[in-house]
C-alpha positions in Angstrom: 0.0 0.0 0.0 1.4 3.4 -1.1 0.0 6.6 0.6 0.0 9.9 -1.1 0.6 11.4 2.3 0.2 15.1 1.6 -3.0 14.5 -0.2 -4.3 12.6 2.8 -3.2 14.9 5.5 -4.7 17.9 3.6 -8.0 15.9 3.6 -7.6 15.2 7.3 -6.9 18.9 8.0 -10.1 20.0 6.3 -12.2 17.0 7.5 -11.4 17.2 11.2 -12.2 20.3 13.2 -9.4 22.6 14.3 -10.9 22.3 17.8 -8.9 19.0 18.0 -5.9 20.3 19.8 -2.8 19.2 21.8 -2.6 20.0 25.5 -0.9 23.3 24.8 -3.7 24.3 22.4 -1.9 23.6 19.2 -4.2 22.2 16.5 -3.5 18.5 15.7 -6.5 17.8 13.5 -4.4 16.8 10.5 -2.2 14.5 12.7 -5.1 12.7 14.4 -7.2 12.5 11.2 -4.3 10.9 9.3 -3.6 8.4 12.1 -7.3 7.4 12.1 -7.3 7.1 8.3 -4.2 4.9 8.3 -5.7 2.8 11.1 -8.8 2.2 9.0 -6.7 1.3 6.0 -4.7 -1.2 7.9 -7.7 -2.8 9.5 -9.9 -3.0 6.4 -7.3 -3.7 3.7 -4.6 -5.6 5.7 -1.5 -4.6 3.7 1.7 -6.5 4.4 3.8 -3.5 3.4 3.0 0.3 3.5 5.0 3.3 2.5 4.0 6.9 3.3 5.2 8.8 0.1 6.1 12.4 0.4 6.8 15.5 -1.7 10.5 16.2 -1.3 9.8 18.8 -4.0 6.2 19.8 -4.4 6.9 21.8 -7.6 10.0 20.3 -9.3 12.0 22.8 -11.4 12.2 20.4 -14.3 8.4 20.5 -14.6 8.4 24.3 -14.2 11.0 24.6 -17.0 8.6 22.7 -19.3 5.4 24.5 -18.3 6.2 27.7 -16.2 2.5 28.0 -15.0 2.8 24.6 -13.3 1.4 25.1 -9.8 2.4 28.8 -10.0 -0.8 30.0 -8.4 -0.1 27.8 -5.3 3.3 29.5 -4.5 3.0 31.4 -1.3 3.1 35.2 -1.9 6.5 36.7 -1.1 8.2 33.3 -0.8 11.0 31.8 -2.8 8.9 28.9 -4.1 7.2 27.5 -1.0 3.7 26.1 -1.3 0.9 28.1 0.2 -0.3 26.0 3.1 -2.7 26.9 6.0 -0.7 28.3 8.9 -2.1 25.8 11.3 -1.3 22.8 9.1 2.4 23.6 8.5 3.5 22.8 12.1 1.6 19.5 12.0 3.7 18.0 9.2 6.9 17.4 11.2 4.7 15.8 13.9 3.1 13.4 11.4 6.6 12.4 10.2 7.9 11.9 13.7 5.0 9.8 14.7 5.3 7.6 11.5 9.0 7.1 12.3 8.4 6.2 15.9 5.6 3.7 14.9 7.8 2.2 12.3 5.9 3.1 9.1 8.3 3.6 6.2 8.5 7.1 4.6 9.9 7.9 1.2 10.6 11.2 -0.6 13.3 12.0 -3.2 14.8 15.5 -3.9 13.6 16.9 -7.2 10.4 14.7 -7.3 6.8 14.7 -6.1 5.2 12.0 -4.1 3.4 10.9 -7.3 6.7 10.1 -8.9 7.8 8.1 -5.8 4.5 6.2 -5.9 4.8 5.5 -9.6 8.3 4.1 -9.2 7.5 1.9 -6.2 4.3 0.7 -7.9 6.4 -0.3 -10.9 9.0 -2.1 -8.8 6.5 -4.0 -6.7 6.2 -7.7 -7.5 2.7 -8.1 -6.2 -0.6 -6.2 -6.0 -0.5 -2.6 -5.0 -3.1 -0.3 -3.5 -2.4 3.4 -4.0 -4.3 5.7 -1.6 -4.7 9.2 -2.9 -7.2 12.1 -3.3 -5.5 13.1 -6.6 -7.1 11.7 -9.7 -3.8 12.1 -11.6 -2.6 8.8 -10.2 -5.4 7.0 -12.0 -2.8 6.8 -14.8 -1.1 4.1 -12.8 -4.1 1.7 -12.7 -3.1 -1.6 -14.2 -5.3 -4.7 -13.8 -2.6 -7.0 -15.1 -0.2 -6.0 -12.4 -2.9 -5.6 -9.7 -2.3 -1.8 -9.3 -5.5 -0.1 -8.1 -6.2 3.3 -6.7 -8.3 3.8 -3.5 -9.8 7.3 -4.0 -11.7 9.0 -1.1 -15.1 10.1 -2.4 -16.3 12.0 0.7 -13.9 12.8 3.5 -12.2 9.6 4.4 -15.1 7.3 5.1 -15.8 6.0 1.6 -13.1 4.8 -0.8 -13.6 4.2 -4.5 -11.6 1.2 -5.7 -10.5 2.4 -9.1 -9.6 -0.3 -11.6 -9.6 -0.4 -15.4 -13.3 -1.3 -15.6 -14.2 1.8 -13.6 -11.9 4.1 -15.6 -13.5 2.8 -18.9 -17.0 3.3 -17.5 -16.4 6.8 -16.1 -13.8 8.2 -18.5 -13.6 5.9 -21.5 -9.9 5.3 -21.1 -7.5 2.8 -19.4 -4.7 3.9 -17.0 -2.1 5.2 -19.4 -5.0 6.8 -21.4 -6.0 8.8 -18.3 -2.7 10.8 -18.5 -3.6 11.8 -22.1 -7.1 12.7 -21.0 -5.8 14.8 -18.2 -3.3 16.8 -20.2 -5.9 17.4 -23.0 -8.5 18.5 -20.4 -6.0 20.5 -18.4 -6.2 21.1 -14.7 -6.5 24.6 -13.2 -5.5 23.3 -9.7 -2.1 22.4 -11.2 -1.8 25.3 -13.5 -2.1 23.2 -16.7 -4.1 25.0 -19.3 -5.0 22.0 -21.5 -6.3 22.4 -25.0 -8.7 25.4 -25.3 -12.2 24.2 -25.9 -11.4 20.5 -25.1 -13.1 19.3 -21.9 -13.2 15.9 -20.4 -15.9 14.5 -22.6 -14.4 15.8 -25.8 -11.0 14.5 -24.8 -12.5 11.1 -24.2 -14.2 11.1 -27.6 -11.0 12.1 -29.3 -9.0 9.3 -27.6 -11.7 6.8 -28.4 -11.5 7.8 -32.1 -7.7 8.1 -32.4 -6.3 5.9 -29.7 -3.9 8.2 -27.9 -2.3 11.6 -27.9 0.0 10.7 -30.8 -3.0 9.5 -32.8 -4.9 12.7 -32.1 -1.9 14.9 -33.1 -1.5 12.8 -36.3 -5.2 13.3 -37.1 -4.9 17.0 -36.5 -2.2 17.1 -39.2 -4.3 15.0 -41.7 -7.1 16.8 -43.5 -8.6 13.4 -44.4 -8.8 12.3 -40.7 -12.4 13.4 -40.1 -11.3 15.9 -37.4 -13.1 19.2 -37.9 -11.3 22.3 -39.1 -12.1 24.0 -35.8 -10.6 21.0 -33.8 -7.5 21.0 -35.9 -7.1 24.7 -35.2 -7.3 24.1 -31.5 -4.5 21.6 -31.6 -2.4 23.8 -33.8 -2.8 26.6 -31.2 -1.8 24.3 -28.4 1.2 22.8 -30.2 3.8 24.2 -27.7 1.8 23.1 -24.7 1.3 19.6 -26.1 5.0 19.2 -26.7 5.8 19.8 -23.1 2.7 18.5 -21.2 3.3 14.7 -21.5 6.5 14.8 -19.5 4.9 17.1 -16.9 1.6 15.2 -16.5 2.9 11.6 -16.7 4.3 10.2 -13.4 8.0 9.4 -13.4 8.6 5.7 -13.0 12.4 5.7 -12.6 13.0 7.8 -9.5 16.1 6.9 -7.5 14.1 5.8 -4.4 16.5 4.4 -1.8 16.1 0.9 -0.5 13.6 0.8 2.4 11.9 -1.8 4.6 8.2 -1.3 4.0 7.1 -4.2 6.2 4.4 -3.0 8.6 5.4 -3.5 12.3 3.2 -5.1 14.9 4.7 -3.1 17.7 6.2 0.4 17.7 9.8 0.8 16.5 10.6 3.3 19.2 8.1 3.0 22.0 9.7 5.7 24.2 9.7 8.3 21.5 6.2 7.4 20.6 5.0 7.8 24.2 6.6 11.2 24.4 5.0 12.3 21.1 1.6 11.0 22.3 1.8 13.0 25.5 3.2 16.1 23.9 0.6 16.3 21.2 -2.4 14.6 22.8 -2.7 11.8 20.2 -5.0 9.7 22.4 -7.4 7.4 20.8 -6.2 8.1 17.2 -2.8 6.6 18.0 -4.3 3.8 20.0 -6.5 2.8 17.1 -3.5 2.7 14.8 -1.5 0.6 17.2 -4.4 -1.8 17.7 -4.9 -2.2 13.9 -1.2 -3.0 13.5 -1.1 -5.4 16.4 -4.3 -7.3 15.4 -3.4 -7.9 11.7 -3.8 -11.6 10.7 
């Protein structure tokens, strides 16, 4: 099981009231929400191995070089490139990392890459079935029934997970996993600063992919007056030529990240009980931590 950790702790932060605080009054809603979510995942899905994947670089320069608008609107005003994050969430991230370390849950992040890239690389390396847990639809591109790679996508808060396989992708979007990356770059994504092809929404992108196979097929059709593509559509793709030359490398998850060797085996008992006890007392982790420890201990 691979966790898109930032995606999940953002959901926890917005899903759990800020009134959930440590003894000193510091909000710990993201910390406790994430611990409860991981406890539920372990109890219900029973993974043997689990890695909390992290953004060592939330906006890699190589992606910005290709598309300068990439995540530009999320850069904190007046910063040198830091992401704009709620002030009461920022202090909780180191606590989350310290708790995961003390429990013994593996963490992985690689300089110059996003968590998506770490997830893609580990999913590609894995010899057996993989569940990816994320609130980011971009990772649908990794779905692969033949290799047993599925995405568990929270539909509402953290209580309901959509198991995303190839059948669901074809039903909802008309594409398979790799086709989802083409769909995403054609449609664009304002939340990531990706403009897409003007006038091509999700449904039009799906129809074009169904008709022409993939992005390369669409671009070939746009160049061919006999392809059946309308003159207006061909004009849209001509106008987006520069974007479409760069977008595939930006949108597609990297699968060859130098992730260091790690032991992803889930522990039954905390790796560092003393450190965990101190963290639990300092941050008032209470029942959330106990539920995670119980889920780990009671696995078959």
